[in-house]
Z-matrix of the N, CA and C atoms (Angstrom, degrees):
N
C 1 1.449
C 2 1.515 1 111.51
N 3 1.310 2 112.93 1 26.44
C 4 1.448 3 120.96 2 -178.16
C 5 1.570 4 111.17 3 -96.04
N 6 1.367 5 114.83 4 40.95
C 7 1.451 6 119.87 5 -177.20
C 8 1.543 7 107.94 6 -109.36
N 9 1.315 8 115.10 7 124.99
C 10 1.488 9 119.99 8 -174.97
C 11 1.491 10 114.61 9 -64.53
N 12 1.407 11 111.54 10 -25.87
C 13 1.549 12 113.27 11 176.60
C 14 1.492 13 112.02 12 -75.62
N 15 1.393 14 117.34 13 -35.85
C 16 1.421 15 120.55 14 179.91
C 17 1.570 16 107.71 15 -63.58
N 18 1.408 17 118.93 16 -30.68
C 19 1.437 18 120.03 17 176.25
C 20 1.454 19 115.72 18 -60.35
N 21 1.346 20 112.77 19 -33.05
C 22 1.447 21 125.63 20 -179.83
C 23 1.620 22 108.85 21 -70.88
N 24 1.318 23 113.14 22 -43.65
C 25 1.464 24 119.21 23 -177.31
C 26 1.416 25 116.59 24 -83.29
N 27 1.250 26 123.19 25 -29.83
C 28 1.486 27 131.25 26 -179.12
C 29 1.506 28 107.41 27 -46.54
N 30 1.379 29 122.44 28 -61.62
C 31 1.432 30 119.63 29 -173.05
C 32 1.451 31 114.09 30 -58.12
N 33 1.327 32 120.31 31 -19.73
C 34 1.480 33 123.86 32 177.43
C 35 1.456 34 117.22 33 -81.03
N 36 1.442 35 116.45 34 -18.62
C 37 1.440 36 121.40 35 -175.05
C 38 1.514 37 107.64 36 -120.56
N 39 1.302 38 118.81 37 2.92
C 40 1.512 39 119.65 38 -167.57
C 41 1.541 40 105.30 39 -60.08
N 42 1.328 41 120.67 40 -38.52
C 43 1.443 42 123.33 41 -176.61
C 44 1.567 43 114.39 42 -72.13
N 45 1.326 44 118.78 43 -10.49
C 46 1.399 45 126.24 44 175.08
C 47 1.509 46 114.07 45 -76.46
N 48 1.266 47 115.73 46 -26.97
C 49 1.494 48 120.59 47 -167.67
C 50 1.551 49 112.15 48 -123.49
N 51 1.297 50 112.44 49 160.70
C 52 1.479 51 121.94 50 -178.70
C 53 1.527 52 109.13 51 -84.40
N 54 1.309 53 118.06 52 -21.35
C 55 1.484 54 122.19 53 -175.03
C 56 1.509 55 107.46 54 -153.58
N 57 1.364 56 113.42 55 161.55
C 58 1.434 57 119.37 56 174.10
C 59 1.542 58 108.96 57 -67.78
N 60 1.280 59 117.33 58 -32.83
C 61 1.486 60 119.46 59 176.97
C 62 1.491 61 108.44 60 -63.04
N 63 1.244 62 124.57 61 -43.64
C 64 1.406 63 122.94 62 -179.15
C 65 1.586 64 111.27 63 -66.11
N 66 1.304 65 116.64 64 -37.97
C 67 1.439 66 120.04 65 170.00
C 68 1.515 67 115.56 66 -57.18
N 69 1.403 68 114.22 67 -42.78
C 70 1.415 69 121.30 68 177.08
C 71 1.490 70 110.83 69 -58.96
N 72 1.285 71 115.65 70 -48.08
C 73 1.536 72 118.74 71 175.22
C 74 1.425 73 112.32 72 -55.57
N 75 1.340 74 122.48 73 -42.08
C 76 1.461 75 123.56 74 -179.02
C 77 1.536 76 105.68 75 -64.56
N 78 1.346 77 117.69 76 -43.59
C 79 1.500 78 123.23 77 -175.05
C 80 1.528 79 110.22 78 -61.66
N 81 1.387 80 115.09 79 -38.50
C 82 1.471 81 120.94 80 -172.86
C 83 1.493 82 114.01 81 -97.70
N 84 1.281 83 119.00 82 -20.91
C 85 1.523 84 122.37 83 -173.51
C 86 1.487 85 116.90 84 -119.98
N 87 1.299 86 120.36 85 -20.06
C 88 1.525 87 120.13 86 -173.78
C 89 1.559 88 107.50 87 -82.61
N 90 1.215 89 111.44 88 118.86
C 91 1.489 90 115.23 89 174.62
C 92 1.516 91 107.77 90 -87.62
N 93 1.359 92 114.61 91 132.48
C 94 1.479 93 123.23 92 -172.24
C 95 1.509 94 105.37 93 -107.15
N 96 1.276 95 118.01 94 116.12
C 97 1.462 96 123.67 95 -177.36
C 98 1.483 97 109.72 96 -52.68
N 99 1.311 98 119.59 97 -46.76
C 100 1.480 99 123.57 98 -177.40
C 101 1.519 100 116.86 99 -60.24
N 102 1.296 101 110.57 100 -18.23
C 103 1.485 102 119.07 101 176.98
C 104 1.475 103 114.93 102 -110.86
N 105 1.377 104 114.01 103 31.82
C 106 1.424 105 121.55 104 176.85
C 107 1.468 106 115.52 105 68.34
N 108 1.377 107 115.70 106 28.26
C 109 1.455 108 123.85 107 -176.25
C 110 1.546 109 113.74 108 70.47
N 111 1.220 110 115.91 109 19.85
C 112 1.403 111 121.05 110 177.34
C 113 1.543 112 108.43 111 -83.22
N 114 1.346 113 119.83 112 149.91
C 115 1.407 114 125.69 113 169.15
C 116 1.569 115 108.83 114 -72.13
N 117 1.326 116 117.23 115 159.34
C 118 1.421 117 113.94 116 171.13
C 119 1.518 118 115.00 117 -58.72
N 120 1.352 119 117.49 118 -38.36
C 121 1.431 120 117.41 119 177.24
C 122 1.409 121 116.73 120 -63.90
N 123 1.442 122 118.04 121 -36.72
C 124 1.474 123 123.34 122 176.32
C 125 1.561 124 107.85 123 -59.61
N 126 1.273 125 115.61 124 -46.66
C 127 1.536 126 122.47 125 -177.51
C 128 1.559 127 109.01 126 -60.49
N 129 1.306 128 113.52 127 -43.92
C 130 1.498 129 117.28 128 -178.70
C 131 1.523 130 112.26 129 -70.81
N 132 1.332 131 115.17 130 -40.59
C 133 1.409 132 120.09 131 174.35
C 134 1.445 133 114.55 132 -57.98
N 135 1.280 134 118.23 133 -42.07
C 136 1.486 135 125.72 134 173.48
C 137 1.490 136 120.51 135 -68.28
N 138 1.254 137 115.30 136 -42.41
C 139 1.454 138 124.55 137 -175.21
C 140 1.516 139 118.32 138 -112.47
N 141 1.284 140 116.04 139 -1.55
C 142 1.442 141 117.14 140 176.16
C 143 1.549 142 114.57 141 60.86
N 144 1.371 143 115.55 142 -133.43
C 145 1.449 144 116.04 143 -178.92
C 146 1.529 145 114.69 144 -65.29
N 147 1.327 146 117.16 145 -26.98
C 148 1.423 147 115.50 146 174.27
C 149 1.582 148 115.32 147 -70.14
N 150 1.357 149 112.17 148 -27.52
C 151 1.488 150 115.08 149 170.04
C 152 1.509 151 114.89 150 -68.66
N 153 1.403 152 111.79 151 -39.27
C 154 1.473 153 114.22 152 176.04
C 155 1.520 154 111.09 153 -62.07
N 156 1.295 155 118.05 154 -38.55
C 157 1.435 156 120.68 155 176.50
C 158 1.500 157 112.33 156 -64.85
N 159 1.322 158 118.94 157 -37.82
C 160 1.440 159 119.66 158 177.69
C 161 1.568 160 109.76 159 -66.23
N 162 1.300 161 117.73 160 -40.88
C 163 1.465 162 119.58 161 -179.90
C 164 1.518 163 110.16 162 -67.48
N 165 1.330 164 119.17 163 -34.29
C 166 1.446 165 121.57 164 179.40
C 167 1.535 166 104.89 165 -66.56
N 168 1.226 167 122.20 166 -45.45
C 169 1.463 168 124.41 167 179.08
C 170 1.537 169 112.88 168 -62.12
N 171 1.308 170 116.61 169 -37.62
C 172 1.493 171 122.33 170 171.79
C 173 1.543 172 111.76 171 -62.55
N 174 1.350 173 115.22 172 -48.09
C 175 1.491 174 118.61 173 177.18
C 176 1.479 175 113.66 174 -58.77
N 177 1.374 176 118.91 175 -44.30
C 178 1.522 177 125.21 176 179.24
C 179 1.496 178 107.09 177 -62.48
N 180 1.265 179 123.22 178 -40.87
C 181 1.372 180 127.80 179 -177.35
C 182 1.615 181 108.60 180 -66.72
N 183 1.350 182 115.50 181 -49.78
C 184 1.432 183 119.58 182 175.42
C 185 1.535 184 111.49 183 -59.43
N 186 1.229 185 120.24 184 -36.02
C 187 1.421 186 120.20 185 177.85
C 188 1.499 187 113.78 186 -67.77
N 189 1.316 188 114.38 187 -25.52
C 190 1.471 189 117.73 188 179.42
C 191 1.552 190 111.50 189 -93.04
N 192 1.377 191 116.16 190 10.33
C 193 1.376 192 120.57 191 178.95
C 194 1.487 193 119.84 192 93.14
N 195 1.363 194 113.76 193 8.89
C 196 1.466 195 121.59 194 -179.98
C 197 1.566 196 111.57 195 -69.95
N 198 1.285 197 113.60 196 165.21
C 199 1.492 198 123.58 197 176.95
C 200 1.502 199 111.79 198 -110.29
N 201 1.269 200 118.43 199 166.00
C 202 1.554 201 126.07 200 -176.08
C 203 1.480 202 103.89 201 -67.33
């Protein structure tokens, strides 16, 4: 969990999970259909700050009831 991008994303998803470890598993293992089945971490690793921005938009959409 020593990923600087996860540190940016964690506060946005903290309320989704029981623990930081569960959020880390989502970040590193959950394939998101809208991102070509990439995990949030894969997207961020490939796109850097643009990937973080895309994940933030995804999180905001999910919080508003959006789908993948």
